[in-house]
N, C-alpha and C positions, 0 to 999 in steps of 0.2 A: 602560588606559582601560576602565571598566566598560561593559557593554551599554547601560545607561541614559545614560551620558555620550555614547556613540556616537550614540545616538538623538537626544539633545539637539543634538549637533553637526550631524547630518543635517538636523533641523528648522531649525536656524539657517541653513543654506544653501538649504533647500527653499523657504521662504517668500519670501526675496529673489529667488530664481529665478522663483517664481511671479509675483511683482510685476513683474519684469523682462519675463516673457513676456506677461502681460496688457497692461502698458503698451505693449509692442512691437506687439501686435495693434491696440490703440487708435491708436497712432501710425501704423501701416500704413494703417488706415482713413482717418485724417485726411490723410495724404500722398496716398493714392489719390484721395480726393475732391478735394484741391487740384489734383492732376495732371489729373484728368478735367475739372474746372471751368476750370482754366487753359487746357487744350487747346481746350475748347469756346469759351472767350473769344477766344483767339487765332485760332481758325478763324473765328469770327463776324467778327472784325475784318478777316481776310484776305478773306472773302467780300464784305464791304462795300467794301473797297478794290478788289477785282476788279470788282465792279459799277460803282463810281464811275469807275475808269479805263477800263473798257470803254466807258462812255458818252463819256469824253474821246476815246478812239480813234475812236468812231463819228462824234463831232463833227469830228475831224480828217480822217477819210475823207470826211465830208460836204462839206468845203471843196473837195476835188477834184471831187466830183459837182456841186457848185454851179457850177463853172467850165464843165462840159459843158452844164449846164442854161442857163446864161447864153448860151453860144454858140447853143444850140438856139433860144432866145428871139430872138436877133438874126436867125437864119435865117428864122424864121417871120415876123418883122416886115419884113425887107428882101427877102424872095424866096428864091431858091435859092442865094444867095451872100452872102459877107460882104466888104464893101469895106474896104480897108485892114486885112486880116486880121492882119498883123504888128503893127500899131499896137494893134489890139484885144486880141490875144493877150498882148502885152507888159504891158498894163495888168492882166491876170489872174495874172501870174506871181508866184510866192512862192518862198521858199527851199527848200520841199519839193516843188515841181513841176519835173520834168525837162524836160517839153515839153508843148505843146498842139497838137492836130492836127485836121485836117478830112479826112474820108474819104467823098466823094460816091460813091454806089453801092458803098460798102464798100472803095474803093480810096483809100489815103492819098495826098493830093496836096499838102496845105499843112501845113508843120511850122514851129513857132516854139519855140525858135530853130532855124534850119535848119542852121547849121553843126554838123557832127558827128552829125546825125541823118538824113542822107540815106538811110541804109540801111534805115530803118524805112518807106519808101514802098512798101508791099506791098498786095496784094489780100487784105483781111481775110476776105472771104467765102469765098475759095477757098484760104486759107492751110492748109497741111497740119497745123500745130500748133494754131492757134487758130481755124480756120474754123468748127468745130462750135459753139463758144461764141458766136461772132459771129452766126452764122445763128440760134442760139437767141435771142439778144437781139433780132435783127431781127424774127424771126417772132412773138415774144411781146411786142414793144414794151416791153422791160425793159432798164434800165441794168444791164450786167454788168461784172464785174471779172475780169481775167486776170492771172495771176502768183501768186507772184513769179517774176520771170525776171531774168537778168543784164542789166545795162545796158552798152552799149558804152563808156560813159565810166567805167564801174566802179561797183560797188555793185549794188543790187537795186531793181527797180521793179515797180509794179503798174499795169496799164492799166485805166482807167475808160472804158468804151465806152457812150455814150448814143445809141440809135437815134433818128433824126429823121424824122418823117412830115409831109409838106406836102400841101396841097390843090391840085389842078390847076384848070383853068378851069371844069371841070364840077363842082367841089366834091368830087371824089373824092380820097380820101387815097392817097398813094403814098409808097413808101420813098425818102427822099432820100439817106441815108448815115448816118455816125456823127460825132458830136463827141467828141473823145478828149482825155483828160488823163492823162499819165504821171506818177505820183508816186513820189518817191524813198523807199526804206525803208533805214534807220529814221528818216530825217529827219522824215517826217510824224508819227512817234510819239515824237519826241525829248522833248517835255515830259512826257508820260505816263511814258515809261521812266525819265527822271531823277527824277520824283516817286516812282515805286515804289522806286527804288534808295535814294533819301534816307530813305524810311520803313522801310528794312531788309527789302525783299522781293526775292526771286529770282522771275523771271517768264519766261513763254514765250507768244507769240502765234502762233496757227495759224489757217489758213483752208482751206476746202475748195478743192480744185484748180480746180473749176468748178461751176456750178450743177447740173451733170449727174452729179456723183459725190459720195458722202459721205466720200471719202477726204481727210484733212487733210494739209497740208504746213506746215512751220514758216515763219512770216514773219520773226520776230525773236525773240531771247531774251537773257537775261543770261548764258547759257552754263552755268549750274549745273544739276546733276541735281536734279529736283524729286521729292520724296517725298510721295505722297498730297496733291497740291496742292488748293487751293480753285479751282473752275472756274466761269467765267461765259461763257455762249454768247450770241451776238448775230448778227444778220444785217445785212449791208450789201451792196448791189449784187448781189442774188440769191445771194450766197455766205454761208456760215455761218462765223462767226469764233469762236474759243475762246481766252479769256485765262485762263491758269493762273498762280497766285501761291502762294508759301509764304514764311514768314519765313526770313531768311538764317541765323538761329541755330537753326532748327528749330521744331517745334511746341511745345517747352517754353520758348521764349524768353520772358523776363519772369516765369518761374515762381519762386515762393518756396520751391520744393521743397528745394534744398540748405540754406537757412537753417532751414526748419522741421525738416528731418532732423537737422541738427546740434544745434539747440536741444532737439528732442525726445529725441535720443540722450543728451545730457548730463543732461537732466531725468530720464530713465529711470535712468541710472547713479546719479544723486544719490538718487532715491527708493529704488532697490534698496540702495544703500550705506547710506542712513539706516535702512531696515528692518533690514538686517543689524546695524548698530551698535545699534539699540534692542534687538534680540534678544540680542546679546552682553551689552549692559548689564543686561538683565533676567536673563540666565543668571548673570552675575557677582553681581548683587544677590541672586539666589536662592542662589548658592553661598556668598556671605558670610553670608546669613542662616542657611543650613544650618550653616556653620562656627560661627556664634555659639551654636548650640544642640546642637552635635554634638561628641562626644568624638573627637578625631582618631585616637587609637590603636585604639580598638575599633569605631568607627562607630556606637555607641549614642548616645543623648541624653546631653548633660551635665546638670548640676544645673539650670541655667537652662532648658534645653529641657524637661527633666522636669517642672519646676514649671509651665511654660506648658501642656504637654499635660494634666497632671493637672487644672489649672484648667478647661480647655476640657471635659473629661469631666464634671467636677462641675457646670458650668453646664448642660450638655446633659442630664445624667441625675442630678439631685440626690438622688434616692431610690434609685437602683440599687445593689445590693450590690457590693462589690469586696474584693479581698485585697491588702494591702500586704506586700512581702517585702524584708528587708534580709539581705545575705549578704556574706561576704568570704572570701579564700583563707587557709587555715590556715598559719601560719608563713611568711607571704609574705616577710618580711624575710630569713628564711634562704635563700629562693630567690635573692633579689637578692645577698646576701652571698656565697653559695657559687658560683652559676652566672653571676652578672652580671645587669645590668639588662636586657640583651637577652633572656635567658631569662625574666626576670620579665615582660617585655612579651608574650612568646609565651604565657605562662600567662594573662595578662589577655585576650589575643585569643582563646585557646581558650575560656575561660570565657564571653566575650561570644558567641562562636559557639554554644556549647552552650545558652545562654539563648535565642538566637534560634530554635534548632532545637526546643527544649522548649516554648517558648511563642510560636508563630508568629502567633497571632491574639489580638485583644482584650487586648493586653498593652503596657504602657509600660515600656520597658527603659532603664535609665540607669546609666552609671558615675558615681557620685557623688564619687569621689575615691580616689586610691591603688588599693588592691585591694577597695574597697568598692562594691557595687552595690545599686541599689534597683529594685524592680519593683512595678507595679500591674497586677493581673489584674482586668479590668473585667467586670461582669455575672456574677459568680460568688461563691461563699462559701468559707470555710475548709474546710467539710466536703466540698464538691464538688471542691475543688482539692487536698485533702491527698495523694491518691495521686500526682498529677502532680508535686507539689512534692517529695515523698519520693523518687520515682523520679529526678528531676532531681538531688537531693542526692547520691545514691549511685552515679549513673552514672559509670563511669571517666572520669577527665580526666587529661590528661598534656601536657607540653611537650617539645620536642626540643632536646637539647643535645649538640653534637658527634656528631650522628647517632644518638643514643640517646634513647628516650622515657623521661622521668621522670614518675611519677605525682604528682598533687597533689590535695588535698582542700579541701572548703569547709565552712563552718558557715553555717547559715541559720535565720532566725526569721521568722515571719509572723503577721499579725493581720488581722482582718476588720472591714469597715465595713458596716452599723452595729452589728454584733454586739458588738465589743469596745469601741467608742466611737462616739457619735453626732457627734463633732467630727472631720471629715476630717483636720484638721491634726495630730491625735494618732495617726492610723493608723500612720505609719512610726516614730513614737516607741515605740509598743507593740511593733512588729515588731523594733525595735532592742533592746528589753529582752529579748525572746525570743532574739535572736541571742546576747547576752552570757550568757544562761542556758545556752545551748549550749556557750559557751566555758568556763564554769565547771564544766560536766559532762564535759569532756574533748575538745571539738571534733569535727569530722567527723560532724555530725548535723544534724537539723532539729527544731525545736519550734514549735508554735503558741503564741501569747500566752495566758497564763492570769492571772486575777486573783491577785495575790500577788507576781508578778514586780515587781521594784522597781529603779529606776535605781541605788540605793545599792550593789547587788551589783557594779556595774561598778567601784566603788572597791575591792572585794575582789580583783577580777581584776587591776586595776592594781597593787595592792599586791604580789600574788604575782609579777607580772612584773618589777616594778622593784626590789623590796627583798629578796626572800628569798635570792637567790644571793649578794648583797653582804653580807648580814648573817647567813649561816649561822654557827653557833658553831664554826668551824674553817676550816682552809685547804682550799679546794675547787678541783679541776682537772678539766678535760675534755681528753682527746687521743684521736687516731685509733689504733684497735687494729690497726695494720698493721705487720708485722715490718720492712717496707721504708720505712715512712714513719709515725713516731710523732709526727706534727705536733700541737702543742698548739693546741687550739681555743679554750679559755676558762680563765681563772684569776680567782678572785675576789680582792677587795682584800686579804683577810687573808693569802692565799698570796703575793701580790706583796710585801706588807710583810715576811712571814717570809723571803722570798728576799733581802731587803735592797734592793729596787727601789722607785722612786717611782711608776711607773705601768706600764700594760700594755706600751707600746712598749719601755720599758727592760728589762722582764722578758723579753720575747720575744728582744730583741737579745742579752741575757746568756745565755739558755738555747740560743740558736740555733734557736728555734722547736721544739725537740725535747724530749720527756720524758727521753730518755737524758741530755741535758745537765745534769739535776738530780741524777744519781746519781754517787756517788764512783767513779772509774774502775775501781779494783780490784773493785768490786761489780757493775758493769754487766752482766757476762755472766750471773752468778747470778740477778740480778733479772730480767733479760730472759727467761731460761729459764722462770722461774716464771710470768711474764706470758704468754709465748707458749704455755706449756702450757695456760693458761686459754683463750686465743684458739683454739687448735687443737681444744679440746674442744667448741667451738661452744656453750658453755653461755651462755644468755641470761638473766641475772637473778641467779644465786647470787653471793654476796659472796666475795671472796678477799682475804687478807691477806698482805702482803710487807713485810719490815723491811729498811731500807737506810739509808746515811748521805746525808743531803740536803746538797748543796754549795750554799752561799750565794754572793752575788756577791763578798763580801770574801774568799772562799777557805776559810772555816771550814766544817767538816763537822759535822753534827748528826744523831744517830740518829732516824729517824722510822718510824712505822707507816703503811703504805699500805693504806687500806681501800677496795678498788675493786670496781666491778660493771661487767660487759661487757653492752652492749645494742646492738640494731640500730636505726639511725636512718634515717628516710626519705631524708634529703638527704646525710648524711655516711657512711652505711654503718655498719660496726662500730666502736664507740667505747667508751672507758672513762670512767665517772664516778668520781672518786677523792677521798677525804678524806685529807689528810695531817695526822698527829698527831705532835707532838714527844714522844719516848719520855721524855725527862727530866721533861717536864711530867706525863706519865702516872705516872711513878714517884713524883713528889711527891705527887699526889693520891690515888693508889691503892696506895702501898706495893708496887710491883712486881706 
């Protein structure tokens, strides 16, 4: 993976991650606001319920106070006693009242119902536990409450003590005593407690121990531990009461937080995944687009991409000068034939890399097909670019085969716009004609286009390559000049016919691919000595003549004259170029 690919892959993950983080922050803010709003809403409801049921409790306690007030009214109207107390008290009894009492001078004397309550006939003023509170109520003419305290019958009670003041015969007020109602807990609060439970609240009701102390004691509760409850305080009977409530499910009860979180999380995942998918699709689209205009072997533009890039340059800078270049690898077919197509691909890749290094800027580089390459140098002229082009042509180039570097060469032609043509479409055609002029002059060079180069010269080159070897006036052979390997590389059609074969494959099979296989066995040693002497002399170019009997496929032997030349070839090493002439034919025409 290239650094650019890694960068793209990193960007493909970075943007979705950024989307995920941003949406997570937004979702967190939404969830936090929902959490705070819900808590505020739930707390407001709890406070309203605390206030409502505190009023209910006040009303319920007021029922007990009303009993003592009624008794007080009877005492005031009837004098200092209540006739038929038990009958009167019975009419005031409810399910939440434990007993009704009269305490003249602070001493309990009358109790209804009396059975089971005899033990409460005590001196309230001088009582060790509650005397201080009773005296406070008496001295301040205030209804006071004592408790909660355990009842002998079981449960808990609260005593409501109402001090009664009467007038004597002189119109002076004097303390008569107390009218008292004992209320049962939690019976007095049963309706309110049940209502709070039904509405899903935990609760606790507390009251001050007495009007003389701020210390609270629990009256009744649902039994649960309360966390940061809503509190409502109120006063009844000179005592402060405190009602604490909180939702049974906690302060997040009724919250849409879980649903919002799940929905937001999945939406976030969906958006992040969608962003990633869009980026991947974009990357693939760009990759496919790049593949459509790129040569996969060399990484240069293909012909389609080259034409698009060249068109964009022309549209952007129609008057700007530029140089068109056409080049190819000399004898590329031989590289493929000798070393294989893998080596040929390496040569193409090396040439592409060499082009990128030589023309790193303001250049459109293209592999137009096979071993042919096209280049446009923008914003320059042939004169300004000549030295760079020439340096590139002759810079050493090589490919590696079996761990060995083998050199190869290129031929190159170039032309300028608008110098050589005012028509951009003709630019590369002119460069192409310059390239083939190089081919005609021997390859491995470069030439600028000149007036007079003509495409018909390509026919001359094609003619030389296609026809000369096949139509030489004589049998022609090429083989490796190696004492250990005299492998036949080429034979023209006349030699194949002379050997009595139909085609090259049959000829190679008959000769065993070896030049030695064409020599009569008894002459092989002598002929080889003559040949190897020339090889060992390392003479490159001078002709040599050897006479031997040529063995045809049908077994017949014919005297021939071997006219050979040893040369060094870039791809094959040392080789022999040989003309084989039939001696009988020579005798006939030249009289020995």
